C-alpha positions in Angstrom: -24.5 -10.2 1.0 -27.3 -8.3 2.7 -28.2 -4.9 4.2 -29.0 -4.2 7.8 -29.6 -1.1 9.9 -27.2 0.0 12.7 -27.7 -1.4 16.1 -26.0 -4.7 15.8 -23.8 -5.3 18.9 -20.2 -4.6 17.8 -17.6 -2.6 19.7 -16.9 -0.1 17.1 -14.2 1.7 19.0 -12.0 -1.5 19.5 -8.9 -1.4 17.4 -5.8 -3.6 17.1 -3.9 -1.5 19.5 -5.9 -2.6 22.4 -4.2 -5.9 22.0 -0.9 -4.5 22.9 -1.6 -2.2 25.7 -1.0 -2.9 29.2 -0.5 -6.5 30.0 0.1 -7.0 26.2 2.8 -4.4 25.8 5.5 -7.2 25.9 3.8 -9.3 23.1 4.9 -10.0 19.6 2.5 -7.6 17.8 0.6 -9.2 15.1 -2.5 -7.2 16.0 -1.8 -3.8 14.7 -1.3 -3.0 11.0 1.6 -0.9 11.1 4.6 -2.0 9.2 7.4 -3.3 11.5 11.0 -1.6 12.0 9.3 1.8 11.0 9.8 4.8 10.8 13.1 4.4 9.0 16.1 6.4 10.2 15.9 9.0 7.4 12.3 9.7 8.0 13.1 10.2 11.8 15.8 12.6 10.9 13.4 14.6 8.8 10.9 14.9 11.5 13.5 15.6 14.1 14.7 18.4 11.8 11.3 20.2 11.7 11.3 20.5 15.7 13.4 23.5 15.4 10.5 25.3 13.7 7.9 24.5 16.6 7.7 28.2 17.7 5.8 29.1 14.3 2.2 28.0 13.6 2.1 25.0 11.2 2.2 26.0 7.5 0.8 23.1 5.4 1.3 24.6 2.0 4.4 22.9 0.9 3.1 19.3 2.1 -0.2 19.9 0.4 1.6 20.8 -2.8 3.6 17.6 -2.3 0.8 15.3 -2.0 -0.9 16.9 -4.7 2.0 16.5 -7.0 2.3 12.8 -5.9 -1.1 12.1 -7.2 -1.1 14.5 -10.2 -3.7 16.5 -8.9 -4.1 20.4 -8.1 -3.8 21.5 -4.6 -7.4 22.4 -4.1 -8.2 18.5 -4.3 -6.1 17.7 -1.4 -6.7 18.1 2.3 -4.3 17.2 5.1 -5.6 15.5 8.1 -4.5 14.2 11.5 -4.5 10.7 10.1 -7.3 9.3 8.1 -9.4 8.8 11.1 -10.0 12.5 11.4 -11.1 12.4 7.8 -14.0 10.3 8.8 -15.0 12.5 11.4 -14.9 15.5 9.0 -17.0 13.6 6.3 -19.7 12.6 9.0 -20.0 16.2 10.5 -19.3 18.4 7.4 -21.5 16.6 4.6 -25.3 16.8 4.5 -26.2 13.1 4.5 -29.5 11.5 4.3 -28.9 7.8 4.0 -25.3 6.7 4.6 -24.2 3.2 4.0 -21.0 1.4 5.2 -20.0 -1.8 3.5 -18.8 -4.2 6.1 -16.7 -6.0 7.3 -14.4 -3.0 7.2 -12.5 -0.6 9.5 -15.2 0.4 12.1 -14.3 4.1 12.6 -16.4 5.5 9.7 -19.6 4.0 11.0 -18.7 5.1 14.5 -18.0 8.7 13.5 -21.4 8.8 11.4 -23.3 7.5 14.4 -21.5 10.1 16.7 -22.5 12.8 14.4 -26.2 11.7 14.8 -26.6 9.7 11.5 -28.5 6.4 11.1 -26.2 4.0 9.5 -27.2 1.2 7.1 -24.8 -1.7 6.5 -24.0 -3.7 3.5 -22.5 -7.0 4.9 -20.3 -8.9 2.5 -20.2 -12.8 3.0 -17.4 -15.1 3.6 -19.0 -17.6 1.2 -18.6 -14.9 -1.5 -15.0 -14.2 -0.6 -16.0 -10.9 0.9 -16.5 -9.5 -2.6 -18.3 -6.6 -3.4 -21.5 -6.7 -5.6 -22.3 -2.9 -6.6 -25.8 -3.9 -6.9 -26.2 -4.8 -3.2 -25.7 -1.2 -2.2 -29.1 0.7 -1.9 -29.9 2.9 -5.0 -30.9 5.8 -2.7 -27.7 5.7 -0.5 -26.1 9.3 -0.7 -22.9 8.4 1.1 -21.2 4.9 0.6 -18.0 4.2 2.5 -16.0 1.2 1.4 -12.3 0.2 2.0 -9.8 -1.0 -0.6 -8.0 -3.2 0.2 -10.4 -3.7 2.9 -9.5 -4.0 6.6 -9.8 -6.8 8.0 -10.7 -9.1 4.9 -7.5 -8.2 3.1 -9.8 -8.1 -0.2 -8.7 -5.7 -2.9 -11.8 -4.8 -4.9 -11.6 -4.1 -8.6 -11.5 -0.3 -9.0 -14.1 -0.6 -11.8 -16.5 -2.4 -9.4 -16.0 0.3 -6.9 -16.6 2.9 -9.6 -20.0 1.5 -10.3 -21.0 2.7 -7.1 -20.7 6.3 -8.1 -24.0 8.1 -8.7 -25.1 11.9 -9.2 -25.8 13.1 -5.7 -23.8 10.4 -3.9 -20.6 10.8 -2.0 -18.4 7.7 -2.6 -15.7 7.5 0.0 -13.0 4.8 -0.6 -10.6 4.2 2.1 -7.2 3.4 0.7 -5.3 3.6 3.9 -3.3 0.4 3.1 -3.2 0.8 -0.9 0.4 1.8 -0.7 1.2 -1.7 0.6 -0.5 -3.2 -2.7 2.4 -3.8 -5.3 1.9 -1.3 -8.0 -1.2 0.1 -6.1 -3.4 -1.9 -8.2 -7.0 -1.0 -8.4 -6.3 2.5 -6.7 -8.6 5.2 -7.4 -6.4 8.0 -5.9 -5.7 10.7 -8.6 -9.0 9.9 -10.6 -11.1 12.9 -11.3 -13.6 11.1 -13.6 -15.6 9.4 -10.8 -18.5 11.6 -9.8 -18.7 12.2 -5.9 -15.3 10.3 -5.4 -13.5 11.0 -1.9 -10.3 9.0 -1.5 -8.6 8.7 1.9 -4.9 7.9 2.5 -3.1 7.3 5.6 0.7 7.6 6.2 0.7 5.9 9.3 0.7 2.3 8.2 3.6 1.9 5.8 5.7 4.5 7.5 5.0 3.7 11.2 3.6 7.1 12.1 0.5 6.1 14.1 1.7 8.3 17.0 2.1 11.4 14.7 -1.3 11.4 13.0 -0.9 12.1 9.4 -3.2 11.3 6.3 -5.1 13.2 3.6 -8.2 13.4 1.5 -8.5 13.5 -2.2 -11.7 14.9 -3.5 -13.5 17.6 -5.8 -12.5 21.0 -4.6 -16.0 21.9 -3.3 -16.0 18.7 -1.2 -12.4 19.6 0.1 -13.5 23.2 1.0 -16.6 21.8 2.9 -14.1 19.5 5.0 -11.6 22.2 5.5 -14.3 24.4 7.1 -15.1 21.7 9.5 -11.4 21.6 10.5 -9.9 23.3 13.6 -7.2 25.8 12.8 -3.9 24.2 12.3 -5.1 20.7 12.5 -1.9 19.2 11.5 1.4 19.7 13.4 4.5 20.9 11.9 6.4 17.4 12.5 3.5 15.6 10.6 3.6 18.1 7.8 7.2 17.3 7.6 6.4 13.6 7.4 3.8 14.0 4.8 6.2 15.9 2.5 8.9 13.3 3.1 6.7 10.4 2.6 5.6 11.3 -0.9 9.0 12.0 -2.0 10.7 9.9 -4.8 12.9 8.1 -2.5 9.9 7.2 -0.2 7.7 6.0 -3.0 10.6 3.7 -4.2 11.1 2.4 -0.4 7.2 1.8 -0.1 7.2 0.0 -3.4 10.0 -2.4 -2.1 8.4 -2.9 1.1 5.2 -3.7 -0.6 6.8 -6.5 -2.7 8.5 -7.9 0.5 5.0 -7.7 2.3 3.6 -9.9 -0.5 6.2 -12.5 -0.4 5.9 -12.6 3.4 2.1 -12.8 3.3 2.4 -15.7 0.9 4.8 -17.4 3.3 2.1 -16.8 6.3 -0.7 -18.2 4.1 1.1 -21.2 3.0 1.8 -21.9 6.7 -1.7 -21.4 7.6 -2.9 -23.7 5.0 -1.3 -26.5 6.9 -4.1 -26.1 9.5 -7.0 -26.4 7.1 -7.6 -30.1 8.1 -8.1 -28.8 11.7 -10.8 -26.6 10.5 -9.0 -23.2 9.8 -10.0 -21.0 7.0 -8.0 -18.3 5.3 -10.0 -15.5 3.5 -8.2 -15.5 0.1 -7.1 -14.0 -1.9 -5.3 -11.8 0.6 -3.9 -8.7 -0.9 -3.2 -6.3 2.2 -0.4 -6.4 4.8 -2.7 -8.6 7.0 -4.7 -12.0 6.7 -8.2 -12.8 8.0 -8.7 -16.3 9.4 -11.5 -18.3 10.8 -10.8 -21.3 13.1 -12.8 -23.4 15.6 -12.5 -21.7 19.1 -10.8 -18.8 18.1 -11.3 -16.8 21.2 -9.5 -19.5 23.3 -6.9 -19.9 20.7 -6.3 -16.0 21.0 -6.0 -16.3 24.7 -3.6 -19.1 24.5 -1.5 -17.1 21.9 -1.0 -14.3 24.3 0.2 -16.7 26.9 2.8 -17.9 24.2 3.9 -14.4 23.5 1.7 -13.3 20.5 -0.9 -10.7 20.2 -3.6 -10.9 17.3 -6.5 -9.2 16.5 -9.9 -10.5 17.2 -12.6 -10.2 14.6 -15.8 -10.0 16.5 -15.7 -6.3 16.8 -16.0 -6.1 13.0 -19.9 -6.0 11.6 -20.3 -9.2 9.6 -17.8 -11.2 11.7 -18.0 -13.1 14.8 -15.6 -14.5 17.5 -14.5 -17.3 15.2 -12.4 -14.8 13.2 -8.9 -13.5 13.9 -6.7 -10.9 11.8 -2.9 -11.4 11.5 -0.7 -8.7 10.6 2.1 -9.8 8.0 5.5 -9.8 9.6 9.0 -11.1 8.6 9.5 -14.8 7.9 11.3 -15.5 11.3 8.3 -14.0 13.1 5.8 -15.8 11.0 7.6 -19.1 11.6 7.5 -18.5 15.4 3.8 -17.6 15.2 2.9 -20.6 13.3 4.5 -22.9 16.0 2.6 -20.8 18.6 -0.6 -21.3 16.6 -0.1 -25.0 16.5 0.3 -25.0 20.3 -2.5 -22.8 21.0 -4.9 -24.8 18.9 -3.9 -27.9 20.8 -4.5 -26.2 24.0 -8.0 -24.9 23.0 -8.9 -28.6 22.1 -8.4 -29.8 25.6 
């Protein structure tokens, strides 16, 4: 684990959807971390019903109250955003920041947003040899903004909430990206809803579990004064009426029960995927474990060639070299159903054989 300043050559704007555009549109998608077969029919119906109100300007009060109630918070601790990605831009532009630090490997958009806003960004790089585990002492004491994912994309590490809370300091904003926390059974180690951690800002996304990446809906949980600063940086009516309807629906009791069931299925399917991947360990494949998110990170010889061969065999996976702290030997795999996983494992066997030639 070490710290480096920004500037290392990584394409921070490359994301999994790039793997399934254009010539990849027909591939079986293990590159994008959106739950398959979503949004469910009942959610599509709720969104469709909202279309009759498109003539009116969006009114987010009901959805905001619903999100607040879901986390047991007052409404002035909630801000609805056009996906969690918008929240990173708001944080970068609205907050006065002197030394921001991003803990990598993780989702690259926070650093990209900070850099676009003119900040110099320091990186704390977690190491594979340490299981990509956080050591709070590795974060510079004078960092006044710290960003970390939990569970972390792409490593699938679920950091203990207590370890993340150790990063809190007077005068420091601690941003925890919990975009995939609802895919963790019981939302273990969640900090959402906590008000006892100074400077805590939690980001949540509703696009992953519910298949709403095209709708753009997420939210920020933070102290009222931080919410007010971020809200001032937003344009008017930043979240559309259909997205507000989705937000309200996705925090309902029915949705929370369905999400919990989906998290349990994902955990079982992930275990099946990891067990299959372990068969390739004698061939040099390494699985980053324990994986706790709806995706798995692997390292393997000639990964770039394997990825290309997988595409010819019908599968898209996420390259890892765009994440600071990783190189081209790493690939990220989204967890899918067992039939898809079995087909992928067969293709991986073929792809590794072809890469060896």
